[in-house]
MARBA-3410 file (N, C-alpha, C, O; in Angstrom, 1 decimal):
69
109.5,99.7,66.2,110.3,100.3,67.3,111.7,100.5,66.8,112.3,99.6,66.2 ~ 112.2,101.7,67.0,113.6,102.0,66.6,114.6,101.3,67.6,114.3,101.2,68.8 ~ 115.7,100.9,67.1,116.8,100.3,67.9,118.1,101.0,67.7,118.4,101.4,66.6 ~ 118.8,101.2,68.8,120.1,101.8,68.7,121.0,101.4,69.9,120.5,101.0,70.9 ~ 122.3,101.6,69.6,123.3,101.2,70.6,124.1,102.5,70.9,124.5,103.2,70.0
124.4,102.8,72.1,125.2,103.9,72.5,126.5,103.3,73.0,126.6,102.4,73.9 ~ 127.6,103.8,72.4,129.0,103.3,72.8,129.7,104.5,73.5,129.8,105.6,73.0 ~ 130.2,104.2,74.7,130.8,105.2,75.5,132.3,104.7,75.7,132.5,103.7,76.3 ~ 133.3,105.5,75.3,134.7,105.1,75.5,135.0,105.5,77.0,134.5,106.4,77.5 ~ 135.9,104.6,77.6,136.3,104.9,79.0,137.7,104.5,79.2,138.1,103.4,78.8
138.5,105.3,79.8,139.8,105.0,80.3,140.1,105.8,81.6,140.1,107.0,81.6 ~ 140.2,105.1,82.7,140.4,105.7,84.0,139.3,106.7,84.3,139.6,107.9,84.6 ~ 138.1,106.3,84.2,136.9,107.2,84.4,136.2,106.9,85.7,135.0,107.2,85.8 ~ 136.8,106.3,86.6,136.2,105.9,87.9,135.4,107.0,88.5,134.3,106.8,89.0 ~ 135.9,108.2,88.5,135.2,109.3,89.1,133.9,109.8,88.4,133.1,110.4,89.0
133.8,109.6,87.1,132.7,110.1,86.4,131.9,109.1,85.6,130.8,109.5,85.0 ~ 132.2,107.8,85.6,131.5,106.9,84.7,130.1,106.7,85.2,129.2,106.6,84.3 ~ 129.8,106.7,86.5,128.4,106.6,86.9,127.6,107.8,86.5,126.4,107.6,86.1 ~ 128.2,109.0,86.6,127.4,110.2,86.2,127.2,110.2,84.7,126.1,110.5,84.3 ~ 128.1,109.7,83.9,127.9,109.6,82.5,126.8,108.6,82.1,125.9,109.0,81.3
126.8,107.5,82.8,125.8,106.5,82.5,124.4,107.0,83.0,123.4,106.8,82.3 ~ 124.3,107.7,84.1,123.1,108.3,84.6,122.6,109.3,83.6,121.4,109.5,83.5 ~ 123.4,110.1,83.1,123.0,111.1,82.1,122.4,110.5,80.9,121.3,110.9,80.4 ~ 123.0,109.4,80.4,122.4,108.7,79.3,121.1,108.1,79.6,120.1,108.2,78.9 ~ 121.0,107.5,80.8,119.7,106.9,81.3,118.6,107.9,81.4,117.5,107.7,81.0
118.9,109.1,81.9,117.9,110.1,82.1,117.5,110.6,80.7,116.3,110.8,80.5 ~ 118.4,110.7,79.8,118.0,111.1,78.4,117.0,110.0,77.8,116.0,110.4,77.3 ~ 117.4,108.8,78.0,116.6,107.7,77.4,115.2,107.6,78.0,114.2,107.4,77.4 ~ 115.1,107.8,79.3,113.9,107.8,80.0,113.0,109.0,79.7,111.7,108.9,79.7 ~ 113.6,110.1,79.4,112.8,111.3,79.1,112.5,111.5,77.6,111.7,112.4,77.3
113.0,110.7,76.8,112.8,110.8,75.3,111.3,110.4,75.0,110.7,109.6,75.7 ~ 110.7,111.1,74.1,109.4,110.8,73.6,109.3,109.7,72.6,108.2,109.4,72.1 ~ 110.5,109.3,72.2,110.5,108.3,71.1,110.6,106.9,71.7,111.3,106.6,72.7 ~ 109.8,106.0,71.2,109.8,104.6,71.7,111.0,103.9,71.0,111.0,103.6,69.8 ~ 112.0,103.6,71.8,113.2,103.0,71.3,113.7,101.8,72.1,113.4,101.7,73.3
114.3,100.8,71.5,115.0,99.7,72.1,116.4,100.0,72.1,117.0,100.3,71.0 ~ 117.1,100.1,73.3,118.4,100.6,73.3,119.3,99.6,74.1,118.9,98.8,74.9 ~ 120.6,99.8,73.9,121.7,99.1,74.7,122.9,100.1,74.8,123.1,100.8,73.9 ~ 123.6,100.0,75.9,124.8,100.8,76.1,126.0,99.8,76.2,126.0,98.9,77.0 ~ 127.0,100.1,75.4,128.2,99.4,75.5,129.3,100.4,75.9,129.5,101.4,75.2
130.1,100.0,76.9,131.2,100.9,77.3,132.4,100.2,76.9,132.7,99.1,77.2 ~ 133.2,100.9,76.1,134.5,100.4,75.5,135.6,100.8,76.5,136.1,102.0,76.4 ~ 136.0,99.9,77.3,137.0,100.2,78.3,138.4,99.9,77.7,138.7,98.9,77.1 ~ 139.3,100.9,77.9,140.6,100.8,77.3,141.8,100.8,78.2,142.6,101.8,78.3 ~ 141.9,99.7,79.0,143.1,99.5,79.9,143.1,100.4,81.1,144.2,100.8,81.5
142.0,100.6,81.7,141.9,101.5,82.9,142.7,100.8,84.1,142.7,99.6,84.2 ~ 143.3,101.6,84.9,144.1,101.1,86.0,143.5,101.6,87.3,144.1,101.3,88.4 ~ 142.4,102.3,87.3,141.7,102.7,88.5,140.5,101.8,88.7,140.6,100.6,88.3 ~ 139.5,102.2,89.4,138.3,101.3,89.7,137.3,101.2,88.6,136.2,100.8,88.9 ~ 137.6,101.7,87.4,136.6,101.8,86.4,136.0,100.4,86.1,134.7,100.2,86.0
136.8,99.4,86.0,136.3,98.0,85.6,135.4,97.5,86.6,134.4,96.9,86.3 ~ 135.7,97.7,87.9,134.8,97.2,89.0,133.4,97.9,88.8,132.4,97.2,89.0 ~ 133.4,99.1,88.5,132.1,99.8,88.4,131.3,99.3,87.2,130.1,99.1,87.2 ~ 132.1,99.0,86.1,131.4,98.5,84.9,130.9,97.1,85.1,129.8,96.7,84.6 ~ 131.6,96.3,85.9,131.0,95.0,86.2,129.7,95.1,87.0,128.8,94.3,86.7
129.6,96.0,87.9,128.4,96.3,88.6,127.2,96.7,87.7,126.1,96.3,87.9 ~ 127.6,97.5,86.6,126.5,98.0,85.7,126.0,96.8,84.9,124.8,96.9,84.4 ~ 126.7,95.8,84.7,126.3,94.7,83.9,125.1,93.9,84.5,124.6,93.0,83.8 ~ 124.7,94.2,85.7,123.6,93.6,86.3,122.3,93.9,85.5,121.4,93.2,85.5 ~ 122.4,95.1,84.8,121.3,95.5,83.9,121.6,94.9,82.5,122.7,95.2,82.0
120.8,94.1,82.0,121.1,93.4,80.7,121.3,94.4,79.5,121.8,94.0,78.5 ~ 120.9,95.6,79.7,121.0,96.6,78.6,122.4,97.2,78.6,122.8,98.0,77.7 ~ 123.2,96.9,79.6,124.6,97.4,79.7,125.6,96.3,79.6,125.4,95.2,80.1 ~ 126.6,96.6,78.9,127.8,95.7,78.8,129.0,96.5,78.6,129.0,97.7,78.2 ~ 130.1,95.9,78.8,131.4,96.5,78.5,132.3,95.6,77.8,132.2,94.3,78.0
133.2,96.1,77.0,134.2,95.4,76.3,135.5,96.0,76.7,135.7,97.2,76.8 ~ 136.5,95.1,76.8,137.9,95.6,77.1,138.7,95.6,75.8,138.8,94.6,75.1 ~ 139.2,96.8,75.5,140.0,96.9,74.3,141.5,96.7,74.5,142.3,96.8,73.5 ~ 141.9,96.3,75.7,143.3,96.1,75.9,143.7,94.8,75.4,144.9,94.5,75.5
END
């Protein structure tokens, strides 16, 4: 099984981060390749609600975020 990590940069992306993550999830669900995957969101000092959304996403063990600030 192939393994890969998707890294998504984020800075003040409150309005679109869920859509971005859903796009990635849809791609992974529809791919014909059997892969083991993880998504890491690199958060860079957001001052909006981005961090709160990312904390919620961490309920799924395949998602995590790191703060670059």
